[in-house]
mmCIF file of the N, C-alpha and C atoms, coordinates in Angstrom:
data_MODEL
# 
_entry.id   MODEL 
# 
loop_
_atom_site.group_PDB 
_atom_site.id 
_atom_site.type_symbol 
_atom_site.label_atom_id 
_atom_site.label_alt_id 
_atom_site.label_comp_id 
_atom_site.label_asym_id 
_atom_site.label_entity_id 
_atom_site.label_seq_id 
_atom_site.pdbx_PDB_ins_code 
_atom_site.Cartn_x 
_atom_site.Cartn_y 
_atom_site.Cartn_z 
_atom_site.occupancy 
_atom_site.B_iso_or_equiv 
_atom_site.pdbx_formal_charge 
_atom_site.auth_seq_id 
_atom_site.auth_comp_id 
_atom_site.auth_asym_id 
_atom_site.auth_atom_id 
_atom_site.pdbx_PDB_model_num 
ATOM 1   N N  . MET A 1 1  ? 0.902   -1.306  -0.073 1.00 0.00 ? 1  MET A N  1 
ATOM 2   C CA . MET A 1 1  ? 0.093   0.065   0.245  1.00 0.00 ? 1  MET A CA 1 
ATOM 3   C C  . MET A 1 1  ? 1.351   0.871   -0.263 1.00 0.00 ? 1  MET A C  1 
ATOM 4   N N  . GLU A 1 2  ? 0.466   1.869   -0.549 1.00 0.00 ? 2  GLU A N  1 
ATOM 5   C CA . GLU A 1 2  ? 1.234   3.708   -0.473 1.00 0.00 ? 2  GLU A CA 1 
ATOM 6   C C  . GLU A 1 2  ? -0.138  4.897   -0.643 1.00 0.00 ? 2  GLU A C  1 
ATOM 7   N N  . MET A 1 3  ? 1.454   5.574   -0.235 1.00 0.00 ? 3  MET A N  1 
ATOM 8   C CA . MET A 1 3  ? 0.421   7.414   -0.203 1.00 0.00 ? 3  MET A CA 1 
ATOM 9   C C  . MET A 1 3  ? 1.155   7.604   -1.312 1.00 0.00 ? 3  MET A C  1 
ATOM 10  N N  . HIS A 1 4  ? 0.412   8.471   -2.856 1.00 0.00 ? 4  HIS A N  1 
ATOM 11  C CA . HIS A 1 4  ? 1.624   9.540   -3.143 1.00 0.00 ? 4  HIS A CA 1 
ATOM 12  C C  . HIS A 1 4  ? 0.624   10.420  -2.817 1.00 0.00 ? 4  HIS A C  1 
ATOM 13  N N  . THR A 1 5  ? 0.924   11.505  -2.901 1.00 0.00 ? 5  THR A N  1 
ATOM 14  C CA . THR A 1 5  ? 1.057   13.038  -3.211 1.00 0.00 ? 5  THR A CA 1 
ATOM 15  C C  . THR A 1 5  ? 1.850   13.756  -3.884 1.00 0.00 ? 5  THR A C  1 
ATOM 16  N N  . THR A 1 6  ? 0.640   14.781  -3.909 1.00 0.00 ? 6  THR A N  1 
ATOM 17  C CA . THR A 1 6  ? 0.687   16.222  -4.387 1.00 0.00 ? 6  THR A CA 1 
ATOM 18  C C  . THR A 1 6  ? 1.052   16.927  -4.977 1.00 0.00 ? 6  THR A C  1 
ATOM 19  N N  . SER A 1 7  ? 0.384   18.493  -4.707 1.00 0.00 ? 7  SER A N  1 
ATOM 20  C CA . SER A 1 7  ? 0.664   19.966  -3.963 1.00 0.00 ? 7  SER A CA 1 
ATOM 21  C C  . SER A 1 7  ? 0.185   18.977  -3.152 1.00 0.00 ? 7  SER A C  1 
ATOM 22  N N  . TYR A 1 8  ? -0.251  20.014  -1.622 1.00 0.00 ? 8  TYR A N  1 
ATOM 23  C CA . TYR A 1 8  ? -0.477  19.951  -0.033 1.00 0.00 ? 8  TYR A CA 1 
ATOM 24  C C  . TYR A 1 8  ? -0.537  19.279  0.591  1.00 0.00 ? 8  TYR A C  1 
ATOM 25  N N  . GLY A 1 9  ? 0.922   18.208  0.394  1.00 0.00 ? 9  GLY A N  1 
ATOM 26  C CA . GLY A 1 9  ? 0.756   16.320  0.869  1.00 0.00 ? 9  GLY A CA 1 
ATOM 27  C C  . GLY A 1 9  ? 0.907   16.703  2.108  1.00 0.00 ? 9  GLY A C  1 
ATOM 28  N N  . SER A 1 10 ? 0.835   18.299  3.591  1.00 0.00 ? 10 SER A N  1 
ATOM 29  C CA . SER A 1 10 ? 0.839   17.897  4.483  1.00 0.00 ? 10 SER A CA 1 
ATOM 30  C C  . SER A 1 10 ? -0.936  17.725  4.802  1.00 0.00 ? 10 SER A C  1 
ATOM 31  N N  . GLU A 1 11 ? -1.760  18.090  3.999  1.00 0.00 ? 11 GLU A N  1 
ATOM 32  C CA . GLU A 1 11 ? -2.827  18.173  4.137  1.00 0.00 ? 11 GLU A CA 1 
ATOM 33  C C  . GLU A 1 11 ? -3.964  16.958  4.404  1.00 0.00 ? 11 GLU A C  1 
ATOM 34  N N  . VAL A 1 12 ? -3.541  16.463  3.842  1.00 0.00 ? 12 VAL A N  1 
ATOM 35  C CA . VAL A 1 12 ? -3.474  15.055  3.795  1.00 0.00 ? 12 VAL A CA 1 
ATOM 36  C C  . VAL A 1 12 ? -3.538  13.649  5.020  1.00 0.00 ? 12 VAL A C  1 
ATOM 37  N N  . GLU A 1 13 ? -4.627  13.023  5.292  1.00 0.00 ? 13 GLU A N  1 
ATOM 38  C CA . GLU A 1 13 ? -5.248  12.648  6.051  1.00 0.00 ? 13 GLU A CA 1 
ATOM 39  C C  . GLU A 1 13 ? -5.925  11.030  5.257  1.00 0.00 ? 13 GLU A C  1 
ATOM 40  N N  . TRP A 1 14 ? -5.791  9.382   6.324  1.00 0.00 ? 14 TRP A N  1 
ATOM 41  C CA . TRP A 1 14 ? -6.928  9.220   5.711  1.00 0.00 ? 14 TRP A CA 1 
ATOM 42  C C  . TRP A 1 14 ? -7.995  8.172   6.837  1.00 0.00 ? 14 TRP A C  1 
ATOM 43  N N  . GLU A 1 15 ? -8.296  7.096   6.554  1.00 0.00 ? 15 GLU A N  1 
ATOM 44  C CA . GLU A 1 15 ? -8.044  5.974   7.310  1.00 0.00 ? 15 GLU A CA 1 
ATOM 45  C C  . GLU A 1 15 ? -9.152  4.976   7.182  1.00 0.00 ? 15 GLU A C  1 
ATOM 46  N N  . ILE A 1 16 ? -8.788  3.715   7.348  1.00 0.00 ? 16 ILE A N  1 
ATOM 47  C CA . ILE A 1 16 ? -9.959  2.676   7.045  1.00 0.00 ? 16 ILE A CA 1 
ATOM 48  C C  . ILE A 1 16 ? -10.893 2.085   7.878  1.00 0.00 ? 16 ILE A C  1 
ATOM 49  N N  . THR A 1 17 ? -11.313 1.887   8.476  1.00 0.00 ? 17 THR A N  1 
ATOM 50  C CA . THR A 1 17 ? -11.724 0.971   9.436  1.00 0.00 ? 17 THR A CA 1 
ATOM 51  C C  . THR A 1 17 ? -12.911 0.140   9.094  1.00 0.00 ? 17 THR A C  1 
ATOM 52  N N  . SER A 1 18 ? -13.037 -1.089  10.241 1.00 0.00 ? 18 SER A N  1 
ATOM 53  C CA . SER A 1 18 ? -13.899 -2.501  9.698  1.00 0.00 ? 18 SER A CA 1 
ATOM 54  C C  . SER A 1 18 ? -15.045 -2.487  11.098 1.00 0.00 ? 18 SER A C  1 
ATOM 55  N N  . SER A 1 19 ? -15.789 -3.411  10.792 1.00 0.00 ? 19 SER A N  1 
ATOM 56  C CA . SER A 1 19 ? -16.460 -3.386  12.360 1.00 0.00 ? 19 SER A CA 1 
ATOM 57  C C  . SER A 1 19 ? -16.141 -3.291  13.441 1.00 0.00 ? 19 SER A C  1 
ATOM 58  N N  . LEU A 1 20 ? -14.862 -3.352  13.341 1.00 0.00 ? 20 LEU A N  1 
ATOM 59  C CA . LEU A 1 20 ? -13.972 -3.702  14.639 1.00 0.00 ? 20 LEU A CA 1 
ATOM 60  C C  . LEU A 1 20 ? -13.249 -2.274  15.510 1.00 0.00 ? 20 LEU A C  1 
ATOM 61  N N  . GLY A 1 21 ? -13.307 -1.408  14.179 1.00 0.00 ? 21 GLY A N  1 
ATOM 62  C CA . GLY A 1 21 ? -12.870 -0.013  14.706 1.00 0.00 ? 21 GLY A CA 1 
ATOM 63  C C  . GLY A 1 21 ? -12.115 -0.060  13.427 1.00 0.00 ? 21 GLY A C  1 
ATOM 64  N N  . VAL A 1 22 ? -11.311 1.784   13.853 1.00 0.00 ? 22 VAL A N  1 
ATOM 65  C CA . VAL A 1 22 ? -9.916  1.333   13.175 1.00 0.00 ? 22 VAL A CA 1 
ATOM 66  C C  . VAL A 1 22 ? -8.726  0.652   13.097 1.00 0.00 ? 22 VAL A C  1 
ATOM 67  N N  . ILE A 1 23 ? -8.627  0.208   11.641 1.00 0.00 ? 23 ILE A N  1 
ATOM 68  C CA . ILE A 1 23 ? -7.680  -1.152  11.089 1.00 0.00 ? 23 ILE A CA 1 
ATOM 69  C C  . ILE A 1 23 ? -6.270  0.065   10.912 1.00 0.00 ? 23 ILE A C  1 
ATOM 70  N N  . CYS A 1 24 ? -6.081  1.434   10.382 1.00 0.00 ? 24 CYS A N  1 
ATOM 71  C CA . CYS A 1 24 ? -4.916  1.426   9.901  1.00 0.00 ? 24 CYS A CA 1 
ATOM 72  C C  . CYS A 1 24 ? -5.809  3.211   9.541  1.00 0.00 ? 24 CYS A C  1 
ATOM 73  N N  . GLU A 1 25 ? -4.246  4.742   9.584  1.00 0.00 ? 25 GLU A N  1 
ATOM 74  C CA . GLU A 1 25 ? -4.826  5.394   9.366  1.00 0.00 ? 25 GLU A CA 1 
ATOM 75  C C  . GLU A 1 25 ? -4.294  6.355   9.828  1.00 0.00 ? 25 GLU A C  1 
ATOM 76  N N  . GLY A 1 26 ? -3.612  7.447   8.746  1.00 0.00 ? 26 GLY A N  1 
ATOM 77  C CA . GLY A 1 26 ? -2.346  8.041   8.133  1.00 0.00 ? 26 GLY A CA 1 
ATOM 78  C C  . GLY A 1 26 ? -2.737  9.299   7.851  1.00 0.00 ? 26 GLY A C  1 
ATOM 79  N N  . GLY A 1 27 ? -1.283  9.948   7.959  1.00 0.00 ? 27 GLY A N  1 
ATOM 80  C CA . GLY A 1 27 ? -1.483  11.914  7.682  1.00 0.00 ? 27 GLY A CA 1 
ATOM 81  C C  . GLY A 1 27 ? -1.615  12.680  8.675  1.00 0.00 ? 27 GLY A C  1 
ATOM 82  N N  . HIS A 1 28 ? -1.952  12.082  9.923  1.00 0.00 ? 28 HIS A N  1 
ATOM 83  C CA . HIS A 1 28 ? -2.261  13.038  10.593 1.00 0.00 ? 28 HIS A CA 1 
ATOM 84  C C  . HIS A 1 28 ? -0.855  13.946  11.302 1.00 0.00 ? 28 HIS A C  1 
ATOM 85  N N  . GLY A 1 29 ? -1.180  14.937  12.431 1.00 0.00 ? 29 GLY A N  1 
ATOM 86  C CA . GLY A 1 29 ? -0.201  15.955  12.273 1.00 0.00 ? 29 GLY A CA 1 
ATOM 87  C C  . GLY A 1 29 ? 0.743   16.715  11.039 1.00 0.00 ? 29 GLY A C  1 
ATOM 88  N N  . GLY A 1 30 ? 0.121   16.881  9.628  1.00 0.00 ? 30 GLY A N  1 
ATOM 89  C CA . GLY A 1 30 ? 0.577   17.201  8.578  1.00 0.00 ? 30 GLY A CA 1 
ATOM 90  C C  . GLY A 1 30 ? 2.030   16.327  8.618  1.00 0.00 ? 30 GLY A C  1 
ATOM 91  N N  . VAL A 1 31 ? 1.859   15.509  8.222  1.00 0.00 ? 31 VAL A N  1 
ATOM 92  C CA . VAL A 1 31 ? 3.036   13.726  7.812  1.00 0.00 ? 31 VAL A CA 1 
ATOM 93  C C  . VAL A 1 31 ? 3.752   13.972  6.522  1.00 0.00 ? 31 VAL A C  1 
ATOM 94  N N  . TYR A 1 32 ? 3.085   14.258  5.842  1.00 0.00 ? 32 TYR A N  1 
ATOM 95  C CA . TYR A 1 32 ? 3.313   14.050  4.075  1.00 0.00 ? 32 TYR A CA 1 
ATOM 96  C C  . TYR A 1 32 ? 3.833   14.880  3.336  1.00 0.00 ? 32 TYR A C  1 
ATOM 97  N N  . LYS A 1 33 ? 5.008   14.810  2.952  1.00 0.00 ? 33 LYS A N  1 
ATOM 98  C CA . LYS A 1 33 ? 5.454   15.614  2.174  1.00 0.00 ? 33 LYS A CA 1 
ATOM 99  C C  . LYS A 1 33 ? 4.513   16.202  0.957  1.00 0.00 ? 33 LYS A C  1 
ATOM 100 N N  . SER A 1 34 ? 5.559   17.310  -0.073 1.00 0.00 ? 34 SER A N  1 
ATOM 101 C CA . SER A 1 34 ? 4.625   17.351  -1.578 1.00 0.00 ? 34 SER A CA 1 
ATOM 102 C C  . SER A 1 34 ? 5.162   16.893  -2.473 1.00 0.00 ? 34 SER A C  1 
ATOM 103 N N  . ASP A 1 35 ? 4.145   16.219  -3.810 1.00 0.00 ? 35 ASP A N  1 
ATOM 104 C CA . ASP A 1 35 ? 4.556   15.459  -4.598 1.00 0.00 ? 35 ASP A CA 1 
ATOM 105 C C  . ASP A 1 35 ? 6.261   13.757  -4.167 1.00 0.00 ? 35 ASP A C  1 
ATOM 106 N N  . ASP A 1 36 ? 5.486   13.427  -3.100 1.00 0.00 ? 36 ASP A N  1 
ATOM 107 C CA . ASP A 1 36 ? 6.001   11.834  -2.438 1.00 0.00 ? 36 ASP A CA 1 
ATOM 108 C C  . ASP A 1 36 ? 5.418   10.880  -2.104 1.00 0.00 ? 36 ASP A C  1 
ATOM 109 N N  . VAL A 1 37 ? 5.741   9.660   -2.053 1.00 0.00 ? 37 VAL A N  1 
ATOM 110 C CA . VAL A 1 37 ? 5.396   8.089   -2.072 1.00 0.00 ? 37 VAL A CA 1 
ATOM 111 C C  . VAL A 1 37 ? 6.089   8.189   -0.569 1.00 0.00 ? 37 VAL A C  1 
ATOM 112 N N  . THR A 1 38 ? 5.069   7.695   -0.272 1.00 0.00 ? 38 THR A N  1 
ATOM 113 C CA . THR A 1 38 ? 5.503   6.814   1.239  1.00 0.00 ? 38 THR A CA 1 
ATOM 114 C C  . THR A 1 38 ? 4.494   5.714   1.550  1.00 0.00 ? 38 THR A C  1 
ATOM 115 N N  . LYS A 1 39 ? 5.708   4.530   1.437  1.00 0.00 ? 39 LYS A N  1 
ATOM 116 C CA . LYS A 1 39 ? 4.953   2.716   2.145  1.00 0.00 ? 39 LYS A CA 1 
ATOM 117 C C  . LYS A 1 39 ? 4.096   2.737   2.960  1.00 0.00 ? 39 LYS A C  1 
ATOM 118 N N  . VAL A 1 40 ? 3.280   2.163   3.145  1.00 0.00 ? 40 VAL A N  1 
ATOM 119 C CA . VAL A 1 40 ? 1.993   1.794   4.406  1.00 0.00 ? 40 VAL A CA 1 
ATOM 120 C C  . VAL A 1 40 ? 1.977   0.570   4.222  1.00 0.00 ? 40 VAL A C  1 
ATOM 121 N N  . SER A 1 41 ? 2.520   0.438   5.187  1.00 0.00 ? 41 SER A N  1 
ATOM 122 C CA . SER A 1 41 ? 3.023   -1.402  6.799  1.00 0.00 ? 41 SER A CA 1 
ATOM 123 C C  . SER A 1 41 ? 2.146   -1.356  7.525  1.00 0.00 ? 41 SER A C  1 
ATOM 124 N N  . ASP A 1 42 ? 1.677   -0.785  8.297  1.00 0.00 ? 42 ASP A N  1 
ATOM 125 C CA . ASP A 1 42 ? 0.892   -1.000  9.532  1.00 0.00 ? 42 ASP A CA 1 
ATOM 126 C C  . ASP A 1 42 ? -0.678  -1.696  9.500  1.00 0.00 ? 42 ASP A C  1 
ATOM 127 N N  . CYS A 1 43 ? -1.154  -1.338  8.183  1.00 0.00 ? 43 CYS A N  1 
ATOM 128 C CA . CYS A 1 43 ? -2.168  -2.207  7.895  1.00 0.00 ? 43 CYS A CA 1 
ATOM 129 C C  . CYS A 1 43 ? -2.354  -3.828  7.399  1.00 0.00 ? 43 CYS A C  1 
ATOM 130 N N  . LYS A 1 44 ? -3.287  -4.394  8.309  1.00 0.00 ? 44 LYS A N  1 
ATOM 131 C CA . LYS A 1 44 ? -3.702  -5.958  8.604  1.00 0.00 ? 44 LYS A CA 1 
ATOM 132 C C  . LYS A 1 44 ? -5.817  -6.339  7.600  1.00 0.00 ? 44 LYS A C  1 
ATOM 133 N N  . PHE A 1 45 ? -5.412  -6.841  6.488  1.00 0.00 ? 45 PHE A N  1 
ATOM 134 C CA . PHE A 1 45 ? -6.186  -7.282  6.152  1.00 0.00 ? 45 PHE A CA 1 
ATOM 135 C C  . PHE A 1 45 ? -7.251  -7.989  6.187  1.00 0.00 ? 45 PHE A C  1 
ATOM 136 N N  . GLY A 1 46 ? -8.747  -8.427  6.682  1.00 0.00 ? 46 GLY A N  1 
ATOM 137 C CA . GLY A 1 46 ? -8.285  -10.057 7.006  1.00 0.00 ? 46 GLY A CA 1 
ATOM 138 C C  . GLY A 1 46 ? -10.162 -9.909  5.491  1.00 0.00 ? 46 GLY A C  1 
ATOM 139 N N  . ASN A 1 47 ? -10.342 -10.937 6.121  1.00 0.00 ? 47 ASN A N  1 
ATOM 140 C CA . ASN A 1 47 ? -11.696 -11.139 5.529  1.00 0.00 ? 47 ASN A CA 1 
ATOM 141 C C  . ASN A 1 47 ? -13.218 -9.502  5.806  1.00 0.00 ? 47 ASN A C  1 
ATOM 142 N N  . GLY A 1 48 ? -13.312 -9.935  5.107  1.00 0.00 ? 48 GLY A N  1 
ATOM 143 C CA . GLY A 1 48 ? -14.614 -8.748  4.942  1.00 0.00 ? 48 GLY A CA 1 
ATOM 144 C C  . GLY A 1 48 ? -14.944 -7.474  5.054  1.00 0.00 ? 48 GLY A C  1 
ATOM 145 N N  . GLN A 1 49 ? -15.365 -6.779  4.878  1.00 0.00 ? 49 GLN A N  1 
ATOM 146 C CA . GLN A 1 49 ? -15.886 -5.116  5.189  1.00 0.00 ? 49 GLN A CA 1 
ATOM 147 C C  . GLN A 1 49 ? -14.940 -4.511  5.300  1.00 0.00 ? 49 GLN A C  1 
ATOM 148 N N  . TYR A 1 50 ? -14.980 -3.245  4.703  1.00 0.00 ? 50 TYR A N  1 
ATOM 149 C CA . TYR A 1 50 ? -13.518 -2.106  5.103  1.00 0.00 ? 50 TYR A CA 1 
ATOM 150 C C  . TYR A 1 50 ? -14.679 -0.712  4.693  1.00 0.00 ? 50 TYR A C  1 
ATOM 151 N N  . THR A 1 51 ? -13.826 0.018   5.048  1.00 0.00 ? 51 THR A N  1 
ATOM 152 C CA . THR A 1 51 ? -14.053 2.111   4.912  1.00 0.00 ? 51 THR A CA 1 
ATOM 153 C C  . THR A 1 51 ? -13.090 3.016   4.602  1.00 0.00 ? 51 THR A C  1 
ATOM 154 N N  . LEU A 1 52 ? -12.933 2.550   3.769  1.00 0.00 ? 52 LEU A N  1 
ATOM 155 C CA . LEU A 1 52 ? -12.131 4.147   3.777  1.00 0.00 ? 52 LEU A CA 1 
ATOM 156 C C  . LEU A 1 52 ? -12.073 5.811   3.524  1.00 0.00 ? 52 LEU A C  1 
ATOM 157 N N  . ARG A 1 53 ? -11.944 6.338   4.133  1.00 0.00 ? 53 ARG A N  1 
ATOM 158 C CA . ARG A 1 53 ? -12.021 7.509   4.504  1.00 0.00 ? 53 ARG A CA 1 
ATOM 159 C C  . ARG A 1 53 ? -11.413 9.040   3.958  1.00 0.00 ? 53 ARG A C  1 
ATOM 160 N N  . CYS A 1 54 ? -11.590 9.833   3.151  1.00 0.00 ? 54 CYS A N  1 
ATOM 161 C CA . CYS A 1 54 ? -10.440 10.318  2.012  1.00 0.00 ? 54 CYS A CA 1 
ATOM 162 C C  . CYS A 1 54 ? -10.914 12.240  3.052  1.00 0.00 ? 54 CYS A C  1 
ATOM 163 N N  . ILE A 1 55 ? -9.138  12.728  4.024  1.00 0.00 ? 55 ILE A N  1 
ATOM 164 C CA . ILE A 1 55 ? -9.430  13.894  4.291  1.00 0.00 ? 55 ILE A CA 1 
ATOM 165 C C  . ILE A 1 55 ? -8.564  15.168  4.109  1.00 0.00 ? 55 ILE A C  1 
ATOM 166 N N  . ASP A 1 56 ? -9.128  15.232  3.995  1.00 0.00 ? 56 ASP A N  1 
ATOM 167 C CA . ASP A 1 56 ? -8.362  16.926  3.677  1.00 0.00 ? 56 ASP A CA 1 
ATOM 168 C C  . ASP A 1 56 ? -8.256  17.743  4.677  1.00 0.00 ? 56 ASP A C  1 
ATOM 169 N N  . THR A 1 57 ? -7.192  18.109  5.616  1.00 0.00 ? 57 THR A N  1 
ATOM 170 C CA . THR A 1 57 ? -7.712  19.552  6.254  1.00 0.00 ? 57 THR A CA 1 
ATOM 171 C C  . THR A 1 57 ? -8.198  20.806  5.206  1.00 0.00 ? 57 THR A C  1 
ATOM 172 N N  . TYR A 1 58 ? -7.403  21.226  4.696  1.00 0.00 ? 58 TYR A N  1 
ATOM 173 C CA . TYR A 1 58 ? -8.333  22.705  4.517  1.00 0.00 ? 58 TYR A CA 1 
ATOM 174 C C  . TYR A 1 58 ? -9.881  21.737  3.404  1.00 0.00 ? 58 TYR A C  1 
ATOM 175 N N  . GLY A 1 59 ? -9.871  21.441  3.031  1.00 0.00 ? 59 GLY A N  1 
ATOM 176 C CA . GLY A 1 59 ? -11.025 20.960  2.155  1.00 0.00 ? 59 GLY A CA 1 
ATOM 177 C C  . GLY A 1 59 ? -11.454 21.138  1.204  1.00 0.00 ? 59 GLY A C  1 
ATOM 178 N N  . ASP A 1 60 ? -10.210 21.305  0.677  1.00 0.00 ? 60 ASP A N  1 
ATOM 179 C CA . ASP A 1 60 ? -10.042 21.191  -0.806 1.00 0.00 ? 60 ASP A CA 1 
ATOM 180 C C  . ASP A 1 60 ? -9.846  20.739  -1.712 1.00 0.00 ? 60 ASP A C  1 
ATOM 181 N N  . GLY A 1 61 ? -9.139  18.754  -0.824 1.00 0.00 ? 61 GLY A N  1 
ATOM 182 C CA . GLY A 1 61 ? -9.365  17.599  -1.532 1.00 0.00 ? 61 GLY A CA 1 
ATOM 183 C C  . GLY A 1 61 ? -7.769  17.644  -2.351 1.00 0.00 ? 61 GLY A C  1 
ATOM 184 N N  . TRP A 1 62 ? -7.301  16.027  -2.802 1.00 0.00 ? 62 TRP A N  1 
ATOM 185 C CA . TRP A 1 62 ? -6.267  15.774  -2.999 1.00 0.00 ? 62 TRP A CA 1 
ATOM 186 C C  . TRP A 1 62 ? -5.563  15.911  -3.535 1.00 0.00 ? 62 TRP A C  1 
ATOM 187 N N  . HIS A 1 63 ? -5.816  17.258  -4.861 1.00 0.00 ? 63 HIS A N  1 
ATOM 188 C CA . HIS A 1 63 ? -5.645  18.207  -5.769 1.00 0.00 ? 63 HIS A CA 1 
ATOM 189 C C  . HIS A 1 63 ? -4.707  16.718  -6.682 1.00 0.00 ? 63 HIS A C  1 
ATOM 190 N N  . GLY A 1 64 ? -4.721  15.009  -6.703 1.00 0.00 ? 64 GLY A N  1 
ATOM 191 C CA . GLY A 1 64 ? -5.391  14.299  -7.476 1.00 0.00 ? 64 GLY A CA 1 
ATOM 192 C C  . GLY A 1 64 ? -3.859  13.164  -7.058 1.00 0.00 ? 64 GLY A C  1 
ATOM 193 N N  . GLY A 1 65 ? -3.838  13.677  -5.899 1.00 0.00 ? 65 GLY A N  1 
ATOM 194 C CA . GLY A 1 65 ? -3.307  12.615  -4.618 1.00 0.00 ? 65 GLY A CA 1 
ATOM 195 C C  . GLY A 1 65 ? -3.607  11.404  -4.781 1.00 0.00 ? 65 GLY A C  1 
ATOM 196 N N  . TYR A 1 66 ? -3.269  10.163  -4.750 1.00 0.00 ? 66 TYR A N  1 
ATOM 197 C CA . TYR A 1 66 ? -4.135  8.771   -4.652 1.00 0.00 ? 66 TYR A CA 1 
ATOM 198 C C  . TYR A 1 66 ? -3.695  8.296   -2.797 1.00 0.00 ? 66 TYR A C  1 
ATOM 199 N N  . LEU A 1 67 ? -4.024  7.326   -3.126 1.00 0.00 ? 67 LEU A N  1 
ATOM 200 C CA . LEU A 1 67 ? -3.921  6.428   -1.790 1.00 0.00 ? 67 LEU A CA 1 
ATOM 201 C C  . LEU A 1 67 ? -4.587  4.724   -2.868 1.00 0.00 ? 67 LEU A C  1 
ATOM 202 N N  . LEU A 1 68 ? -2.986  3.741   -3.172 1.00 0.00 ? 68 LEU A N  1 
ATOM 203 C CA . LEU A 1 68 ? -2.978  3.062   -4.077 1.00 0.00 ? 68 LEU A CA 1 
ATOM 204 C C  . LEU A 1 68 ? -3.326  1.354   -2.982 1.00 0.00 ? 68 LEU A C  1 
ATOM 205 N N  . ILE A 1 69 ? -4.148  0.832   -3.108 1.00 0.00 ? 69 ILE A N  1 
ATOM 206 C CA . ILE A 1 69 ? -4.043  -0.543  -2.129 1.00 0.00 ? 69 ILE A CA 1 
ATOM 207 C C  . ILE A 1 69 ? -3.978  -1.481  -3.067 1.00 0.00 ? 69 ILE A C  1 
ATOM 208 N N  . HIS A 1 70 ? -3.967  -2.128  -3.172 1.00 0.00 ? 70 HIS A N  1 
ATOM 209 C CA . HIS A 1 70 ? -3.805  -3.399  -4.258 1.00 0.00 ? 70 HIS A CA 1 
ATOM 210 C C  . HIS A 1 70 ? -3.919  -3.570  -4.595 1.00 0.00 ? 70 HIS A C  1 
ATOM 211 N N  . GLU A 1 71 ? -3.225  -2.239  -6.331 1.00 0.00 ? 71 GLU A N  1 
ATOM 212 C CA . GLU A 1 71 ? -2.850  -1.805  -6.959 1.00 0.00 ? 71 GLU A CA 1 
ATOM 213 C C  . GLU A 1 71 ? -4.707  -1.157  -7.489 1.00 0.00 ? 71 GLU A C  1 
ATOM 214 N N  . THR A 1 72 ? -5.040  -0.710  -7.129 1.00 0.00 ? 72 THR A N  1 
ATOM 215 C CA . THR A 1 72 ? -5.803  -0.045  -7.413 1.00 0.00 ? 72 THR A CA 1 
ATOM 216 C C  . THR A 1 72 ? -6.251  1.247   -6.905 1.00 0.00 ? 72 THR A C  1 
ATOM 217 N N  . LYS A 1 73 ? -6.222  2.475   -7.789 1.00 0.00 ? 73 LYS A N  1 
ATOM 218 C CA . LYS A 1 73 ? -5.951  4.609   -7.018 1.00 0.00 ? 73 LYS A CA 1 
ATOM 219 C C  . LYS A 1 73 ? -6.932  4.497   -5.931 1.00 0.00 ? 73 LYS A C  1 
ATOM 220 N N  . HIS A 1 74 ? -6.891  5.084   -4.835 1.00 0.00 ? 74 HIS A N  1 
ATOM 221 C CA . HIS A 1 74 ? -8.282  5.325   -4.418 1.00 0.00 ? 74 HIS A CA 1 
ATOM 222 C C  . HIS A 1 74 ? -8.373  7.193   -3.469 1.00 0.00 ? 74 HIS A C  1 
ATOM 223 N N  . CYS A 1 75 ? -9.731  7.565   -4.302 1.00 0.00 ? 75 CYS A N  1 
ATOM 224 C CA . CYS A 1 75 ? -9.252  8.800   -2.788 1.00 0.00 ? 75 CYS A CA 1 
ATOM 225 C C  . CYS A 1 75 ? -8.630  10.045  -4.548 1.00 0.00 ? 75 CYS A C  1 
ATOM 226 N N  . GLU A 1 76 ? -8.338  9.690   -5.467 1.00 0.00 ? 76 GLU A N  1 
ATOM 227 C CA . GLU A 1 76 ? -7.297  10.455  -6.860 1.00 0.00 ? 76 GLU A CA 1 
ATOM 228 C C  . GLU A 1 76 ? -8.746  11.646  -7.476 1.00 0.00 ? 76 GLU A C  1 
ATOM 229 N N  . SER A 1 77 ? -9.603  11.229  -7.265 1.00 0.00 ? 77 SER A N  1 
ATOM 230 C CA . SER A 1 77 ? -10.853 12.377  -8.564 1.00 0.00 ? 77 SER A CA 1 
ATOM 231 C C  . SER A 1 77 ? -11.943 12.848  -6.333 1.00 0.00 ? 77 SER A C  1 
ATOM 232 N N  . PHE A 1 78 ? -11.383 12.774  -5.290 1.00 0.00 ? 78 PHE A N  1 
ATOM 233 C CA . PHE A 1 78 ? -11.613 12.985  -4.038 1.00 0.00 ? 78 PHE A CA 1 
ATOM 234 C C  . PHE A 1 78 ? -10.959 14.434  -4.446 1.00 0.00 ? 78 PHE A C  1 
ATOM 235 N N  . THR A 1 79 ? -12.294 15.725  -4.785 1.00 0.00 ? 79 THR A N  1 
ATOM 236 C CA . THR A 1 79 ? -11.863 17.183  -3.976 1.00 0.00 ? 79 THR A CA 1 
ATOM 237 C C  . THR A 1 79 ? -12.441 18.283  -3.008 1.00 0.00 ? 79 THR A C  1 
ATOM 238 N N  . SER A 1 80 ? -13.416 17.459  -1.973 1.00 0.00 ? 80 SER A N  1 
ATOM 239 C CA . SER A 1 80 ? -13.346 18.203  -1.810 1.00 0.00 ? 80 SER A CA 1 
ATOM 240 C C  . SER A 1 80 ? -13.647 17.360  -0.294 1.00 0.00 ? 80 SER A C  1 
ATOM 241 N N  . GLY A 1 81 ? -13.268 18.717  1.356  1.00 0.00 ? 81 GLY A N  1 
ATOM 242 C CA . GLY A 1 81 ? -14.555 17.637  2.312  1.00 0.00 ? 81 GLY A CA 1 
ATOM 243 C C  . GLY A 1 81 ? -13.184 16.657  1.981  1.00 0.00 ? 81 GLY A C  1 
ATOM 244 N N  . HIS A 1 82 ? -14.482 15.553  2.751  1.00 0.00 ? 82 HIS A N  1 
ATOM 245 C CA . HIS A 1 82 ? -13.638 13.839  3.471  1.00 0.00 ? 82 HIS A CA 1 
ATOM 246 C C  . HIS A 1 82 ? -15.089 13.308  2.122  1.00 0.00 ? 82 HIS A C  1 
ATOM 247 N N  . LEU A 1 83 ? -13.923 12.148  1.821  1.00 0.00 ? 83 LEU A N  1 
ATOM 248 C CA . LEU A 1 83 ? -14.644 11.364  0.935  1.00 0.00 ? 83 LEU A CA 1 
ATOM 249 C C  . LEU A 1 83 ? -15.369 9.303   1.235  1.00 0.00 ? 83 LEU A C  1 
# 
């Protein structure tokens, strides 16, 4: 899993939840740099359903950034608030 940022990377946050609560999360405290790729290795998935919440602390989206999970881009078209 990888977080790909473009501009304003420090505004990017996300979390993945299941019926058990938060499975993993990232970006809190403005840790992502702009125009960067960060590997995420602390997420452990089993069988079941998950919800991905995409968050931008400024509220104007990820500017084309995305979270890559199993070769699928998520939140790339996210443009405001959270998705």
